[in-house]
DRENVOLO-602711 format. One record per residue (C-alpha): residue in three letters; x, y, z. Coordinates in nm, 4 decimals, always signed. Last residue first. Layout:
<nodes>
NODE; residu; x; y; z
NODE; ala; X; Y; Z
...
</nodes>
This chain:
<nodes>
NODE; residu; x; y; z
NODE; unk; -0.8723; -0.2395; +2.7854
NODE; unk; -0.9606; -0.3168; +2.4208
NODE; unk; -0.9519; -0.6900; +2.4911
NODE; unk; -0.5760; -0.6579; +2.5617
NODE; unk; -0.5031; -0.9582; +2.3373
NODE; unk; -0.7107; -0.8189; +2.0484
NODE; unk; -0.4555; -0.9164; +1.7845
NODE; unk; -0.1975; -0.6981; +1.9573
NODE; unk; -0.1514; -0.3869; +1.7453
NODE; unk; -0.2723; -0.1154; +1.9819
NODE; unk; -0.2551; +0.2425; +1.8510
NODE; unk; -0.1879; +0.5018; +2.1206
NODE; unk; -0.2778; +0.8503; +1.9933
NODE; unk; -0.1209; +1.1794; +2.1038
NODE; unk; -0.1523; +1.3002; +1.7420
NODE; unk; -0.3680; +1.2147; +1.4430
NODE; unk; -0.4733; +1.4773; +1.1874
NODE; unk; -0.1980; +1.4004; +0.9326
NODE; unk; -0.2505; +1.0250; +0.9646
NODE; unk; -0.2851; +0.9586; +0.5901
NODE; unk; +0.0137; +1.1890; +0.5413
NODE; unk; +0.2336; +0.9087; +0.6692
NODE; unk; +0.4111; +0.8611; +1.0011
NODE; unk; +0.1065; +0.7076; +1.1693
NODE; unk; +0.0560; +0.4698; +0.8757
NODE; unk; +0.4231; +0.3767; +0.8640
NODE; unk; +0.4193; +0.2862; +1.2327
NODE; unk; +0.1124; +0.0663; +1.1854
NODE; unk; +0.2797; -0.1119; +0.8929
NODE; unk; +0.5961; -0.1625; +1.1001
NODE; unk; +0.3973; -0.3351; +1.3732
NODE; unk; +0.2565; -0.5984; +1.1390
NODE; unk; +0.6007; -0.6238; +0.9734
NODE; unk; +0.7483; -0.7364; +1.3056
NODE; unk; +0.5293; -1.0489; +1.3154
NODE; unk; +0.2302; -1.0575; +1.5446
NODE; unk; +0.1090; -1.3472; +1.7554
NODE; unk; -0.1624; -1.5718; +1.6193
NODE; unk; -0.5260; -1.6649; +1.6833
NODE; unk; -0.7009; -1.3338; +1.6279
NODE; unk; -0.8319; -1.3545; +1.9852
NODE; unk; -0.4800; -1.3610; +2.1352
NODE; unk; -0.4859; -1.5206; +2.4798
NODE; unk; -0.5533; -1.3495; +2.8082
NODE; unk; -0.2884; -1.3784; +3.0784
NODE; unk; -0.3534; -1.4284; +3.4460
NODE; unk; -0.0182; -1.6132; +3.4717
NODE; unk; -0.1699; -1.9397; +3.5972
NODE; unk; -0.4723; -1.8926; +3.3732
NODE; unk; -0.2648; -1.9051; +3.0555
NODE; unk; -0.3567; -1.7632; +2.7175
NODE; unk; -0.4177; -1.9625; +2.3970
NODE; unk; -0.1950; -1.7487; +2.1745
NODE; unk; +0.0776; -1.7317; +2.4391
NODE; unk; +0.0548; -2.1056; +2.5013
NODE; unk; +0.0857; -2.1769; +2.1287
NODE; unk; +0.3991; -1.9646; +2.1083
NODE; unk; +0.5594; -2.1508; +2.3988
NODE; unk; +0.4825; -2.4977; +2.2593
NODE; unk; +0.8444; -2.6055; +2.2076
NODE; unk; +0.9428; -2.5264; +2.5664
NODE; unk; +1.0386; -2.2013; +2.7372
NODE; unk; +0.9889; -1.8642; +2.5740
NODE; unk; +1.1052; -1.5331; +2.7183
NODE; unk; +1.4087; -1.4997; +2.4887
NODE; unk; +1.1690; -1.5579; +2.1989
NODE; unk; +0.9979; -1.2273; +2.2683
NODE; unk; +1.3183; -1.0234; +2.2656
NODE; unk; +1.4395; -1.2050; +1.9525
NODE; unk; +1.1140; -1.1023; +1.7792
NODE; unk; +0.7843; -1.2769; +1.7080
NODE; unk; +0.5471; -1.0205; +1.8537
NODE; unk; +0.3392; -1.0457; +2.1701
NODE; unk; +0.1356; -0.7269; +2.1974
NODE; unk; +0.2344; -0.4154; +2.0136
NODE; unk; +0.1668; -0.0582; +2.1237
NODE; unk; +0.2194; +0.2043; +1.8521
NODE; unk; +0.2483; +0.5507; +2.0046
NODE; unk; +0.2025; +0.8981; +1.8595
NODE; unk; +0.3657; +1.2400; +1.8449
NODE; unk; +0.2712; +1.4879; +1.5698
NODE; unk; +0.4688; +1.8059; +1.5048
NODE; unk; +0.2596; +2.0902; +1.3607
NODE; unk; +0.4128; +2.3539; +1.5856
NODE; unk; +0.0999; +2.3871; +1.7984
NODE; unk; +0.1065; +2.0120; +1.8514
NODE; unk; +0.4555; +2.0203; +2.0033
NODE; unk; +0.3748; +2.0485; +2.3730
NODE; unk; +0.0714; +1.8202; +2.3506
NODE; unk; +0.2654; +1.5596; +2.1544
NODE; unk; +0.5447; +1.5657; +2.4101
NODE; unk; +0.2882; +1.4968; +2.6818
NODE; unk; +0.1579; +1.2039; +2.4761
NODE; unk; +0.5101; +1.0721; +2.4249
NODE; unk; +0.5850; +1.1003; +2.7968
NODE; unk; +0.2656; +0.9075; +2.8705
NODE; unk; +0.3687; +0.6202; +2.6444
NODE; unk; +0.7265; +0.6168; +2.7738
NODE; unk; +0.6063; +0.6007; +3.1349
NODE; unk; +0.3689; +0.3132; +3.0588
NODE; unk; +0.6551; +0.1375; +2.8775
NODE; unk; +0.8758; +0.1754; +3.1843
NODE; unk; +0.6059; +0.0368; +3.4136
NODE; unk; +0.5486; -0.2665; +3.1902
NODE; unk; +0.9204; -0.3416; +3.1530
NODE; unk; +0.9933; -0.3008; +3.5232
NODE; unk; +0.6912; -0.5062; +3.6314
NODE; unk; +0.7417; -0.7923; +3.3864
NODE; unk; +0.7269; -1.0929; +3.6211
NODE; unk; +0.3507; -1.1387; +3.5652
NODE; unk; +0.2005; -0.8861; +3.3253
NODE; unk; -0.0369; -0.5998; +3.3988
NODE; unk; -0.2445; -0.4672; +3.1044
NODE; unk; -0.1978; -0.0987; +3.0225
NODE; unk; +0.1753; -0.0566; +2.9597
NODE; unk; +0.1902; -0.4300; +2.8864
NODE; unk; +0.0155; -0.3436; +2.5577
NODE; unk; +0.3567; -0.2201; +2.4550
NODE; unk; +0.5209; +0.1017; +2.3393
NODE; unk; +0.6916; +0.1739; +2.0086
NODE; unk; +0.7227; +0.5519; +2.0166
NODE; unk; +0.6482; +0.7598; +1.7091
NODE; unk; +0.7678; +1.1147; +1.6442
NODE; unk; +0.6420; +1.2961; +1.3342
NODE; unk; +0.7696; +1.6230; +1.1929
NODE; unk; +0.6911; +1.9787; +1.0972
NODE; unk; +0.7283; +2.3324; +1.2301
NODE; unk; +1.0763; +2.3676; +1.0770
NODE; unk; +1.1985; +2.5606; +1.3824
NODE; unk; +1.0570; +2.2830; +1.6051
NODE; unk; +1.1950; +1.9851; +1.4126
NODE; unk; +1.5582; +2.0434; +1.5052
NODE; unk; +1.4972; +2.0724; +1.8803
NODE; unk; +1.2495; +1.7850; +1.8500
NODE; unk; +1.5289; +1.5555; +1.7300
NODE; unk; +1.7594; +1.5995; +2.0287
NODE; unk; +1.4723; +1.6116; +2.2764
NODE; unk; +1.3137; +1.2971; +2.1383
NODE; unk; +1.6485; +1.1159; +2.1556
NODE; unk; +1.7009; +1.2073; +2.5201
NODE; unk; +1.3412; +1.1436; +2.6301
NODE; unk; +1.3106; +0.8065; +2.4557
NODE; unk; +1.6448; +0.6992; +2.6001
NODE; unk; +1.5318; +0.8097; +2.9456
NODE; unk; +1.2225; +0.5907; +2.9204
NODE; unk; +1.2953; +0.2475; +2.7716
NODE; unk; +1.6750; +0.2535; +2.7930
NODE; unk; +1.7341; +0.4161; +3.1322
NODE; unk; +1.4119; +0.2696; +3.2714
NODE; unk; +1.5233; -0.0855; +3.1999
NODE; unk; +1.8787; -0.0167; +3.3164
NODE; unk; +1.7567; +0.1170; +3.6514
NODE; unk; +1.5251; -0.1783; +3.7172
NODE; unk; +1.7956; -0.4263; +3.6186
NODE; unk; +2.0482; -0.2449; +3.8385
NODE; unk; +1.8092; -0.2554; +4.1335
NODE; unk; +1.7831; -0.6335; +4.1088
NODE; unk; +1.4511; -0.8184; +4.0890
NODE; unk; +1.4334; -1.1061; +4.3339
NODE; unk; +1.1193; -1.0260; +4.5340
NODE; unk; +0.9693; -0.8367; +4.2399
NODE; unk; +0.9650; -1.1478; +4.0244
NODE; unk; +1.1771; -1.1369; +3.7121
NODE; unk; +1.1899; -1.0345; +3.3497
NODE; unk; +1.4514; -0.8093; +3.1898
NODE; unk; +1.3140; -0.6419; +2.8779
NODE; unk; +1.5096; -0.3615; +2.7101
NODE; unk; +1.3937; -0.1468; +2.4229
NODE; unk; +1.5050; +0.0511; +2.1206
NODE; unk; +1.2070; +0.1105; +1.8927
NODE; unk; +1.1736; +0.4881; +1.9072
NODE; unk; +1.0800; +0.6109; +1.5606
NODE; unk; +1.1729; +0.9618; +1.4486
NODE; unk; +1.0275; +1.0984; +1.1265
NODE; unk; +1.1063; +1.4124; +0.9252
NODE; unk; +1.4771; +1.4353; +1.0026
NODE; unk; +1.6289; +1.7110; +0.7917
NODE; unk; +1.8829; +1.5779; +0.5396
NODE; unk; +2.0837; +1.2614; +0.4781
NODE; unk; +2.4446; +1.3544; +0.5566
NODE; unk; +2.4135; +1.6725; +0.7638
NODE; unk; +2.0783; +1.5873; +0.9217
NODE; unk; +2.2010; +1.2381; +1.0113
NODE; unk; +2.5299; +1.3727; +1.1485
NODE; unk; +2.3633; +1.6311; +1.3700
NODE; unk; +2.1225; +1.3661; +1.5025
NODE; unk; +2.4193; +1.1404; +1.5716
NODE; unk; +2.6073; +1.4093; +1.7636
NODE; unk; +2.3036; +1.4824; +1.9815
NODE; unk; +2.2614; +1.1087; +2.0411
NODE; unk; +2.6240; +1.0696; +2.1490
NODE; unk; +2.5858; +1.3529; +2.3987
NODE; unk; +2.2679; +1.1984; +2.5425
NODE; unk; +2.4186; +0.8553; +2.6020
NODE; unk; +2.1377; +0.6289; +2.7286
NODE; unk; +2.0334; +0.5560; +2.3700
NODE; unk; +2.3601; +0.3637; +2.3255
NODE; unk; +2.5127; +0.4351; +1.9861
NODE; unk; +2.5832; +0.2941; +1.6395
NODE; unk; +2.4720; +0.5207; +1.3536
NODE; unk; +2.4406; +0.3281; +1.0273
NODE; unk; +2.3198; +0.5408; +0.7347
NODE; unk; +2.0904; +0.4613; +0.4448
NODE; unk; +2.0236; +0.5978; +0.0987
NODE; unk; +1.8547; +0.3041; -0.0694
NODE; unk; +1.9829; +0.1686; -0.4021
NODE; unk; +1.9170; -0.1978; -0.3242
NODE; unk; +2.2847; -0.2553; -0.2431
NODE; unk; +2.2499; +0.0400; -0.0072
NODE; unk; +1.9786; -0.1470; +0.1807
NODE; unk; +2.1923; -0.4600; +0.2205
NODE; unk; +2.4903; -0.2614; +0.3442
NODE; unk; +2.2641; -0.0720; +0.5846
NODE; unk; +2.1426; -0.4023; +0.7267
NODE; unk; +2.4979; -0.5296; +0.7793
NODE; unk; +2.6152; -0.2029; +0.9362
NODE; unk; +2.3049; -0.2127; +1.1582
NODE; unk; +2.3886; -0.5556; +1.2914
NODE; unk; +2.7573; -0.4909; +1.3519
NODE; unk; +2.6894; -0.1648; +1.5355
NODE; unk; +2.4836; -0.3296; +1.8062
NODE; unk; +2.3885; -0.0340; +2.0294
NODE; unk; +2.1415; +0.0635; +1.7603
NODE; unk; +2.0543; +0.3579; +1.5393
NODE; unk; +1.9572; +0.3113; +1.1745
NODE; unk; +1.9253; +0.6203; +0.9591
NODE; unk; +1.6803; +0.5815; +0.6730
NODE; unk; +1.5955; +0.7712; +0.3557
NODE; unk; +1.2397; +0.6861; +0.2595
NODE; unk; +1.1241; +0.5441; -0.0711
NODE; unk; +0.8513; +0.3107; +0.0505
NODE; unk; +1.0845; +0.0137; +0.0787
NODE; unk; +1.3253; +0.2231; +0.2838
NODE; unk; +1.0506; +0.3026; +0.5326
NODE; unk; +0.9627; -0.0655; +0.5489
NODE; unk; +1.3253; -0.1692; +0.5983
NODE; unk; +1.3658; +0.0747; +0.8874
NODE; unk; +1.0409; -0.0384; +1.0494
NODE; unk; +1.1302; -0.4065; +1.0133
NODE; unk; +1.4706; -0.3445; +1.1713
NODE; unk; +1.3110; -0.1610; +1.4625
NODE; unk; +1.0539; -0.4374; +1.5110
NODE; unk; +1.3081; -0.7151; +1.5398
NODE; unk; +1.6760; -0.6420; +1.4863
NODE; unk; +1.9439; -0.3739; +1.4592
NODE; unk; +1.7013; -0.0842; +1.4282
NODE; unk; +1.6671; -0.0198; +1.8004
NODE; unk; +1.6364; +0.3480; +1.7184
NODE; unk; +1.4925; +0.4541; +1.3836
NODE; unk; +1.5728; +0.7869; +1.2169
NODE; unk; +1.3586; +0.8646; +0.9115
NODE; unk; +1.4435; +1.1096; +0.6354
NODE; unk; +1.1605; +1.1698; +0.3901
NODE; unk; +1.2055; +1.1163; +0.0158
NODE; unk; +0.9082; +0.8823; -0.0092
NODE; unk; +0.7216; +0.8722; +0.3226
NODE; unk; +0.4653; +1.1488; +0.2633
NODE; unk; +0.2046; +0.9296; +0.0990
NODE; unk; +0.2250; +0.5660; +0.2103
NODE; unk; +0.1272; +0.3487; -0.0856
NODE; unk; +0.0000; +0.0000; +0.0000
</nodes>
């Protein structure tokens, strides 16, 4: 499907080395966008950028940790210098460390919030400063349905995603008068390396789809978990001209798993 407003636009995607972030970057490139891939794993994004360039895409690999504000400022400067003004920012970098509250370490809590919340703030600030004088832009945060529906042994992840969602909505309110839209895409279970790291046993995916009473978890009414491209399509929609009157919105892409909660 055509996504008006994507072709020729510069998009910076964090967490672009795998999973949803990689799918988002490839989707933007496939619709004619210029893409900058940001990830702590420089090897992965260099490989992806090499593949995109071989297809004639203008792409840039920008390895960095989203917890490093100075590095992010330098990267945003580099992207705007080498590719052009950033029109779309997508936050996909994320950290999930599961565990019961009685055993959860302070460092795991701090790291989760540093990546999932502070990283969103730091990168948003760096990009918003450039977007504001241009009075245009779109910022999209990949959240999670765990931000609204409690999950067993995922308290840090769920709380951090809730914070990132509300930050993005507050950012959208501040920037709306300048024509900058800020939205959230909240996936449910999606077949990514992060998701698979939580699985145990050969029937793990089936148990997620069916739901489990022992973990107070609803199943997935549509009968399957998402693939990264499902999430990327929602991100592209919110970044495109088709969503020009949508801001501060949280779009759930979870196959109905949250039951519209």
